[in-house]
KOLZAMI-595156 format. One record per residue: residue in three letters; residue number from 1; z, x, y of N, C-alpha, C in turn. Coordinates in Angstrom, 1 decimal. Last residue first. Example, Ala and Ser with C-alpha at 12.3 -4.5 7.8 and 13.67 -1.06 7.14 Angstrom:
<rs>
R residuo num    n.Z    n.X    n.Y   ca.Z   ca.X   ca.Y    c.Z    c.X    c.Y
R     SER   2    7.1   12.8   -2.2    7.1   13.7   -1.1    7.9   12.9    0.0
R     ALA   1    7.8   13.2   -5.7    7.8   12.3   -4.5    7.8   13.2   -3.3
</rs>
This chain:
<rs>
R residuo num    n.Z    n.X    n.Y   ca.Z   ca.X   ca.Y    c.Z    c.X    c.Y
R     UNK 186  -11.1   28.3  -29.4   -9.8   27.7  -29.8   -9.4   26.5  -29.0
R     UNK 185  -14.4   28.5  -30.5  -13.5   28.4  -29.4  -12.2   27.8  -29.9
R     UNK 184  -15.5   30.6  -33.1  -15.3   29.3  -32.6  -14.2   29.3  -31.5
R     UNK 183  -17.4   33.6  -32.4  -16.2   32.9  -33.0  -16.0   31.5  -32.3
R     UNK 182  -21.0   33.5  -32.8  -19.8   33.7  -31.9  -18.6   33.0  -32.6
R     UNK 181  -23.0   35.2  -35.1  -22.3   34.0  -34.8  -21.1   34.3  -33.9
R     UNK 180  -25.3   37.7  -33.8  -24.2   37.2  -34.7  -23.7   35.9  -34.2
R     UNK 179  -27.4   40.6  -33.6  -27.2   39.1  -33.3  -26.2   38.6  -34.3
R     UNK 178  -27.7   43.7  -32.1  -27.2   42.9  -33.3  -26.9   41.5  -32.8
R     UNK 177  -30.5   45.1  -30.5  -29.3   44.3  -30.4  -28.9   43.7  -31.8
R     UNK 176  -32.1   47.8  -29.3  -31.9   47.0  -30.5  -30.6   46.4  -30.4
R     UNK 175  -34.2   48.6  -26.6  -32.9   48.3  -27.2  -33.1   47.6  -28.5
R     UNK 174  -35.8   50.9  -24.3  -35.9   49.9  -25.4  -34.4   49.7  -25.9
R     UNK 173  -37.3   51.7  -21.1  -36.2   51.7  -22.1  -36.5   50.7  -23.2
R     UNK 172  -38.3   53.8  -18.4  -38.6   52.7  -19.3  -37.5   52.8  -20.4
R     UNK 171  -38.5   54.6  -14.9  -38.0   54.7  -16.2  -38.4   53.6  -17.1
R     UNK 170  -40.2   54.4  -12.7  -39.1   55.4  -12.7  -38.5   55.6  -14.0
R     UNK 169  -43.4   53.8  -11.6  -42.5   53.7  -12.7  -41.5   54.8  -12.7
R     UNK 168  -44.4   52.2   -8.6  -44.0   53.5   -9.3  -43.1   53.2  -10.4
R     UNK 167  -44.9   50.0   -7.2  -45.4   50.0   -8.5  -45.1   51.3   -9.3
R     UNK 166  -43.7   49.8   -4.8  -45.0   50.3   -4.8  -45.7   50.4   -6.1
R     UNK 165  -41.1   49.0   -5.4  -42.0   48.0   -4.8  -43.4   48.5   -4.7
R     UNK 164  -40.5   50.6   -8.7  -40.3   50.4   -7.3  -41.3   49.4   -6.7
R     UNK 163  -39.2   49.8  -12.0  -40.3   50.1  -11.0  -39.8   49.9   -9.6
R     UNK 162  -38.4   50.1  -15.2  -37.8   50.2  -13.9  -38.8   50.7  -12.9
R     UNK 161  -38.9   48.0  -18.0  -39.5   49.0  -17.1  -38.7   49.0  -15.8
R     UNK 160  -37.9   47.4  -21.4  -37.8   47.2  -20.0  -38.5   48.4  -19.2
R     UNK 159  -37.8   45.6  -24.5  -38.2   46.7  -23.7  -38.1   46.4  -22.3
R     UNK 158  -36.0   44.7  -27.5  -36.5   44.4  -26.2  -36.9   45.7  -25.5
R     UNK 157  -35.0   43.0  -30.5  -35.4   44.2  -29.8  -36.1   43.8  -28.5
R     UNK 156  -32.4   41.8  -32.6  -33.4   41.6  -31.5  -33.7   42.9  -30.9
R     UNK 155  -31.2   40.7  -35.8  -31.6   41.8  -34.9  -32.5   41.2  -33.8
R     UNK 154  -30.6   38.4  -37.2  -29.6   39.4  -37.2  -29.9   40.6  -36.2
R     UNK 153  -32.7   36.5  -36.7  -31.3   36.0  -37.0  -30.2   37.1  -36.9
R     UNK 152  -34.7   37.9  -34.0  -34.4   37.3  -35.3  -33.0   36.8  -35.5
R     UNK 151  -36.9   38.6  -31.7  -35.5   38.1  -31.8  -35.4   37.3  -33.1
R     UNK 150  -38.8   41.1  -30.1  -38.5   40.3  -31.4  -37.1   39.8  -31.3
R     UNK 149  -39.1   41.7  -27.4  -40.2   42.0  -28.3  -40.1   41.1  -29.6
R     UNK 148  -38.2   40.5  -24.3  -37.9   40.6  -25.7  -39.2   40.8  -26.5
R     UNK 147  -38.1   42.4  -21.3  -38.8   41.5  -22.1  -38.5   41.6  -23.6
R     UNK 146  -37.0   43.2  -18.0  -36.8   43.3  -19.4  -37.5   42.1  -20.1
R     UNK 145  -37.3   45.2  -15.3  -38.0   44.0  -15.9  -37.9   44.1  -17.4
R     UNK 144  -35.7   46.2  -12.6  -35.7   46.4  -14.1  -36.2   45.1  -14.7
R     UNK 143  -36.7   47.5   -9.5  -36.5   46.3  -10.4  -36.6   46.8  -11.8
R     UNK 142  -35.3   49.0   -6.6  -36.0   49.1   -7.8  -35.8   47.8   -8.6
R     UNK 141  -35.4   49.9   -3.1  -35.0   48.9   -4.2  -35.8   49.3   -5.4
R     UNK 140  -36.0   52.1   -1.5  -35.2   51.1   -1.0  -34.6   50.1   -2.1
R     UNK 139  -35.9   55.5   -1.8  -36.4   54.4   -2.5  -35.5   53.2   -2.2
R     UNK 138  -34.6   57.6   -0.6  -35.7   57.0    0.2  -36.3   55.7   -0.5
R     UNK 137  -32.7   58.7   -2.3  -32.2   57.7   -1.3  -33.4   57.0   -0.5
R     UNK 136  -34.7   58.8   -5.4  -34.0   59.4   -4.3  -33.5   58.3   -3.3
R     UNK 135  -35.2   58.9   -8.7  -35.0   58.0   -7.6  -34.2   58.7   -6.6
R     UNK 134  -37.6   60.8  -10.7  -36.3   60.7  -10.0  -36.3   59.6   -8.9
R     UNK 133  -39.3   59.6  -13.5  -39.4   60.0  -12.1  -38.0   59.8  -11.4
R     UNK 132  -38.6   58.9  -16.1  -39.9   59.6  -15.8  -40.1   60.1  -14.4
R     UNK 131  -36.3   58.5  -18.5  -36.4   58.7  -17.1  -37.7   59.5  -16.8
R     UNK 130  -35.8   56.4  -21.1  -36.7   57.5  -20.7  -36.8   57.5  -19.2
R     UNK 129  -33.4   55.3  -23.3  -33.9   55.3  -21.9  -34.7   56.6  -21.7
R     UNK 128  -32.3   53.2  -25.8  -33.1   54.4  -25.5  -33.7   54.3  -24.1
R     UNK 127  -29.7   51.9  -27.5  -30.3   51.9  -26.2  -31.0   53.3  -26.0
R     UNK 126  -28.3   49.9  -30.0  -29.1   51.1  -29.7  -29.7   50.9  -28.3
R     UNK 125  -26.8   47.6  -29.9  -26.6   48.6  -31.0  -27.2   49.9  -30.7
R     UNK 124  -25.4   45.3  -27.8  -26.3   46.4  -27.9  -25.9   47.3  -29.0
R     UNK 123  -24.9   42.0  -29.2  -24.4   43.2  -28.6  -25.4   44.4  -28.8
R     UNK 122  -24.8   38.5  -29.1  -25.5   39.7  -29.4  -24.7   40.9  -28.8
R     UNK 121  -24.4   35.1  -30.4  -24.3   36.1  -29.4  -25.0   37.4  -29.8
R     UNK 120  -24.5   31.6  -30.8  -25.0   32.9  -31.2  -24.8   33.9  -30.0
R     UNK 119  -24.0   29.0  -29.8  -23.1   29.6  -30.9  -23.5   30.9  -31.4
R     UNK 118  -27.3   28.0  -29.1  -25.9   27.8  -29.0  -25.1   28.4  -30.2
R     UNK 117  -29.6   30.9  -29.4  -29.3   29.5  -29.5  -27.8   29.3  -29.3
R     UNK 116  -30.9   33.4  -27.3  -29.8   33.0  -28.2  -29.6   31.4  -28.2
R     UNK 115  -32.6   34.3  -25.4  -33.2   33.8  -26.7  -32.1   33.3  -27.7
R     UNK 114  -31.3   35.3  -23.3  -32.1   34.1  -23.1  -32.6   33.5  -24.4
R     UNK 113  -30.3   37.8  -24.3  -29.4   36.6  -24.2  -30.2   35.3  -24.0
R     UNK 112  -32.6   39.4  -24.0  -32.2   39.0  -25.4  -31.3   37.8  -25.3
R     UNK 111  -32.3   39.7  -21.3  -33.6   39.1  -21.8  -33.3   38.6  -23.3
R     UNK 110  -29.9   40.9  -21.1  -30.0   39.5  -20.6  -31.3   38.9  -21.1
R     UNK 109  -30.5   43.4  -22.2  -29.5   42.5  -22.8  -29.6   41.1  -22.4
R     UNK 108  -32.4   44.4  -20.3  -32.7   44.3  -21.8  -31.8   43.3  -22.4
R     UNK 107  -31.0   44.4  -17.9  -32.3   43.6  -18.1  -32.6   43.4  -19.5
R     UNK 106  -28.9   46.1  -18.6  -28.6   44.7  -18.2  -29.9   43.8  -18.3
R     UNK 105  -30.2   48.5  -19.2  -29.4   47.8  -20.2  -29.2   46.3  -19.9
R     UNK 104  -31.2   49.1  -16.6  -32.1   48.8  -17.7  -31.4   48.0  -18.8
R     UNK 103  -28.7   49.6  -15.3  -29.6   48.6  -14.8  -30.6   48.1  -15.9
R     UNK 102  -27.7   51.7  -16.9  -27.0   50.4  -16.8  -27.9   49.3  -16.3
R     UNK 101  -29.7   53.7  -16.5  -29.4   53.1  -17.9  -28.7   51.8  -17.8
R     UNK 100  -29.5   54.3  -13.8  -30.8   53.8  -14.4  -30.5   53.1  -15.7
R     UNK  99  -26.9   55.2  -13.8  -27.2   54.0  -13.0  -28.5   53.4  -13.5
R     UNK  98  -27.0   57.4  -15.3  -26.2   56.3  -15.8  -26.5   55.0  -15.0
R     UNK  97  -28.5   59.2  -13.8  -29.1   58.6  -15.0  -28.3   57.4  -15.5
R     UNK  96  -28.1   59.0  -10.3  -27.5   59.4  -11.6  -28.2   58.6  -12.7
R     UNK  95  -30.6   59.8   -7.9  -29.8   58.7   -8.6  -29.4   59.2  -10.0
R     UNK  94  -30.2   63.0   -6.4  -31.0   61.9   -7.0  -30.1   61.0   -7.7
R     UNK  93  -28.7   65.2   -5.6  -29.2   64.3   -4.6  -30.1   63.2   -5.1
R     UNK  92  -27.4   66.7   -7.4  -28.7   67.2   -7.0  -29.3   66.3   -5.9
R     UNK  91  -25.0   65.4   -8.2  -24.9   66.5   -7.3  -26.2   67.1   -6.8
R     UNK  90  -26.3   61.9   -8.0  -25.7   63.0   -8.8  -25.6   64.2   -7.8
R     UNK  89  -25.6   58.8   -6.4  -26.3   60.1   -6.5  -25.5   61.1   -7.4
R     UNK  88  -24.3   56.5   -5.8  -25.0   56.5   -7.1  -25.7   57.9   -7.3
R     UNK  87  -23.5   56.6   -3.1  -22.5   56.7   -4.2  -23.0   56.8   -5.6
R     UNK  86  -25.9   56.0   -1.8  -25.3   57.4   -1.7  -24.3   57.6   -2.9
R     UNK  85  -27.7   53.7   -3.9  -27.0   54.1   -2.7  -26.4   55.5   -2.8
R     UNK  84  -30.3   51.6   -4.9  -29.7   52.9   -5.1  -29.0   53.4   -3.8
R     UNK  83  -30.1   48.4   -5.7  -30.2   49.2   -4.5  -29.5   50.6   -4.8
R     UNK  82  -32.0   46.4   -8.0  -30.9   47.3   -7.6  -31.2   48.1   -6.4
R     UNK  81  -32.5   43.5   -9.9  -33.0   44.3   -8.8  -31.8   45.2   -8.3
R     UNK  80  -33.7   42.3  -13.1  -32.6   42.7  -12.2  -33.2   43.6  -11.1
R     UNK  79  -34.9   39.8  -15.1  -35.3   40.8  -14.1  -34.1   41.1  -13.2
R     UNK  78  -35.7   38.9  -18.4  -34.7   39.0  -17.3  -35.1   40.1  -16.4
R     UNK  77  -37.0   36.9  -21.1  -37.3   37.7  -19.9  -36.0   37.7  -18.9
R     UNK  76  -37.0   34.9  -23.0  -37.3   36.3  -23.4  -37.5   37.2  -22.2
R     UNK  75  -37.5   32.4  -20.7  -37.4   32.7  -22.1  -37.9   34.1  -22.5
R     UNK  74  -36.1   33.9  -17.7  -37.0   33.0  -18.4  -36.8   33.2  -19.9
R     UNK  73  -34.8   34.9  -14.5  -34.7   34.8  -16.0  -35.7   33.7  -16.5
R     UNK  72  -34.1   37.0  -11.7  -35.0   36.0  -12.4  -34.7   36.1  -13.9
R     UNK  71  -32.2   38.6  -10.6  -33.1   37.8   -9.7  -34.0   36.8  -10.4
R     UNK  70  -29.1   40.1  -10.7  -30.1   39.4  -11.5  -30.9   38.6  -10.5
R     UNK  69  -28.4   43.1   -8.9  -28.2   41.7   -9.2  -29.4   41.1  -10.0
R     UNK  68  -26.4   45.9   -8.0  -27.6   45.3   -8.5  -27.3   43.9   -8.8
R     UNK  67  -24.2   47.7   -7.4  -25.1   47.2   -6.4  -26.4   46.8   -7.0
R     UNK  66  -22.1   48.4   -9.1  -23.3   49.3   -9.1  -24.4   48.8   -8.2
R     UNK  65  -20.2   46.4   -8.7  -19.8   47.8   -8.8  -21.0   48.7   -8.5
R     UNK  64  -21.6   44.0   -9.0  -21.0   44.4   -7.7  -20.7   45.9   -7.6
R     UNK  63  -22.3   44.2  -11.7  -23.4   44.1  -10.7  -22.8   44.4   -9.3
R     UNK  62  -20.0   44.2  -13.0  -20.7   45.5  -13.0  -21.8   45.4  -11.9
R     UNK  61  -19.2   41.5  -13.2  -18.7   42.3  -12.1  -19.4   43.7  -12.0
R     UNK  60  -21.6   39.0  -14.0  -20.9   40.2  -14.4  -20.5   41.1  -13.2
R     UNK  59  -20.9   35.7  -12.7  -21.8   36.8  -13.1  -21.0   38.0  -13.4
R     UNK  58  -19.9   32.3  -13.5  -19.7   33.7  -13.0  -20.7   34.7  -13.5
R     UNK  57  -22.1   29.5  -12.8  -21.3   30.3  -13.7  -21.0   31.7  -13.1
R     UNK  56  -23.6   28.6  -10.7  -22.7   27.7  -11.4  -21.7   28.4  -12.3
R     UNK  55  -25.7   30.0   -9.6  -24.3   30.1   -9.0  -23.3   29.2   -9.6
R     UNK  54  -28.1   30.1  -10.8  -27.9   29.0   -9.9  -26.5   29.1   -9.2
R     UNK  53  -27.6   32.2  -12.6  -28.5   32.4  -11.5  -28.4   31.3  -10.4
R     UNK  52  -25.9   30.9  -14.4  -25.4   32.0  -13.6  -26.3   32.2  -12.4
R     UNK  51  -27.7   29.0  -15.5  -26.5   28.6  -14.8  -25.9   29.7  -13.9
R     UNK  50  -29.5   30.7  -16.7  -30.0   29.9  -15.6  -28.8   29.4  -14.8
R     UNK  49  -27.8   31.8  -18.7  -28.3   32.7  -17.7  -28.8   31.9  -16.5
R     UNK  48  -27.2   29.4  -20.1  -26.1   30.2  -19.5  -26.7   31.0  -18.4
R     UNK  47  -29.8   28.7  -21.0  -29.1   27.8  -20.1  -27.9   28.5  -19.4
R     UNK  46  -30.3   30.9  -22.6  -31.2   30.7  -21.4  -30.4   29.8  -20.5
R     UNK  45  -28.5   30.6  -24.7  -28.4   31.7  -23.8  -29.2   31.6  -22.5
R     UNK  44  -27.5   27.1  -24.7  -28.3   28.2  -25.2  -28.1   29.4  -24.2
R     UNK  43  -24.3   25.5  -25.1  -25.5   25.9  -24.2  -26.2   27.1  -24.9
R     UNK  42  -22.0   24.9  -26.4  -23.1   24.1  -26.7  -24.4   24.5  -25.9
R     UNK  41  -19.9   26.3  -23.9  -20.0   25.7  -25.2  -21.2   24.8  -25.3
R     UNK  40  -19.6   27.3  -21.4  -20.8   27.8  -22.1  -20.9   27.1  -23.5
R     UNK  39  -17.2   26.3  -20.4  -18.4   26.3  -19.5  -19.7   26.6  -20.3
R     UNK  38  -15.3   26.7  -22.4  -15.8   25.4  -22.2  -17.0   25.3  -21.3
R     UNK  37  -14.8   29.5  -22.1  -15.5   29.0  -23.3  -16.1   27.6  -23.1
R     UNK  36  -15.6   30.6  -18.8  -14.7   30.1  -19.7  -15.4   29.5  -20.9
R     UNK  35  -17.2   33.7  -17.8  -17.2   32.2  -18.0  -16.2   31.8  -19.0
R     UNK  34  -15.7   36.2  -15.8  -16.1   35.7  -17.1  -16.2   34.2  -17.1
R     UNK  33  -17.1   37.6  -12.7  -16.0   37.3  -13.7  -16.5   36.9  -15.0
R     UNK  32  -18.0   37.0   -9.3  -18.0   37.8  -10.5  -16.9   37.4  -11.4
R     UNK  31  -18.5   33.5   -8.2  -18.4   35.0   -8.0  -18.4   35.7   -9.3
R     UNK  30  -18.8   30.8   -8.3  -17.5   31.3   -8.7  -17.4   32.8   -8.5
R     UNK  29  -21.0   30.4   -5.4  -20.5   30.0   -6.7  -19.1   30.7   -7.0
R     UNK  28  -21.9   31.6   -3.2  -21.4   30.3   -3.0  -20.7   29.8   -4.3
R     UNK  27  -23.0   34.0   -4.2  -21.8   34.1   -3.3  -21.1   32.7   -3.1
R     UNK  26  -25.2   33.0   -5.6  -24.1   33.7   -6.3  -22.8   33.7   -5.5
R     UNK  25  -26.7   32.0   -3.5  -26.3   31.1   -4.5  -25.1   31.7   -5.3
R     UNK  24  -27.2   34.3   -2.0  -26.5   33.1   -1.4  -26.0   32.2   -2.4
R     UNK  23  -28.5   35.9   -3.9  -27.1   36.3   -3.5  -26.4   35.1   -2.8
R     UNK  22  -31.0   34.5   -4.0  -30.1   34.6   -5.2  -28.7   34.9   -4.8
R     UNK  21  -31.9   35.0   -1.4  -31.8   33.6   -2.0  -30.8   33.6   -3.1
R     UNK  20  -32.0   37.8   -1.3  -31.1   37.0   -0.4  -30.9   35.6   -0.9
R     UNK  19  -33.9   38.3   -3.3  -32.6   38.8   -3.5  -31.6   38.0   -2.6
R     UNK  18  -36.2   37.2   -2.1  -35.7   36.6   -3.4  -34.3   37.0   -3.6
R     UNK  17  -36.3   38.9    0.1  -36.2   37.5    0.3  -35.6   36.8   -1.0
R     UNK  16  -36.7   41.4   -1.2  -35.6   41.2   -0.3  -35.3   39.7   -0.1
R     UNK  15  -39.3   40.9   -2.4  -38.1   41.2   -3.2  -36.8   41.0   -2.4
R     UNK  14  -40.8   40.5   -0.1  -40.7   39.5   -1.1  -39.4   39.7   -2.0
R     UNK  13  -40.6   43.1    1.0  -40.2   41.9    1.8  -40.0   40.7    0.8
R     UNK  12  -41.8   44.6   -1.1  -40.4   44.8   -0.7  -39.8   43.6    0.1
R     UNK  11  -44.4   43.6   -0.9  -43.6   43.5   -2.2  -42.1   43.6   -1.8
R     UNK  10  -45.1   44.5    1.6  -45.1   43.1    1.4  -44.3   42.8    0.1
R     UNK   9  -45.0   47.3    1.2  -44.2   46.7    2.2  -44.0   45.2    2.0
R     UNK   8  -46.9   47.7   -0.9  -45.5   47.9   -1.1  -44.6   47.3   -0.1
R     UNK   7  -49.4   45.0   -1.0  -48.9   46.4   -0.7  -47.4   46.5   -0.8
R     UNK   6  -49.8   42.4   -2.0  -50.7   43.5   -2.4  -50.3   44.9   -2.0
R     UNK   5  -48.0   39.7   -3.5  -48.2   40.7   -2.4  -49.0   41.8   -2.9
R     UNK   4  -49.4   36.8   -4.7  -48.9   38.1   -5.1  -49.1   39.1   -4.0
R     UNK   3  -48.4   33.5   -3.9  -49.3   34.6   -3.6  -48.7   35.9   -4.0
R     UNK   2  -47.8   30.9   -6.3  -47.3   31.9   -5.3  -48.4   33.0   -5.1
R     UNK   1  -49.4   27.8   -6.4  -49.3   29.1   -7.1  -48.9   30.1   -6.0
</rs>
């Protein structure tokens, strides 16, 4: 059983080690881009997400653009880790709300994705984000932890929390996703 770090420095070290492990697999794989239909045919959403995390399938380019990465998936769960950088700041010197929202939306959507059976897809219909504390350049990393609340045939809902290594809550969010049949591959 893994040991749970007890202080923020230990948590940050653990997060950085996990990130380095994931990035090594992603960098060794196909890199950012889109999976071909034959790569995902017959796979559940969880299998697709696990394949991406193993570096077997491309990951979304937005992760490179905004300096975040997926670090964990499981049934109804997705965790992303982000690095707030200078280029993500608003004119007041704090991280732009759009960065918060994109990181949370990724965790929410991918958590829902893990619940999709083969041939089913989803899209965000509603996203609600509550920013509760500013992220400044002094915050080294944050994690968006998404969890599915409900996944039905037509709708899925999920919630996520954006936290720092010291446990500080920076934001929380909810989503409603439309679930649908994917078009047949040509």
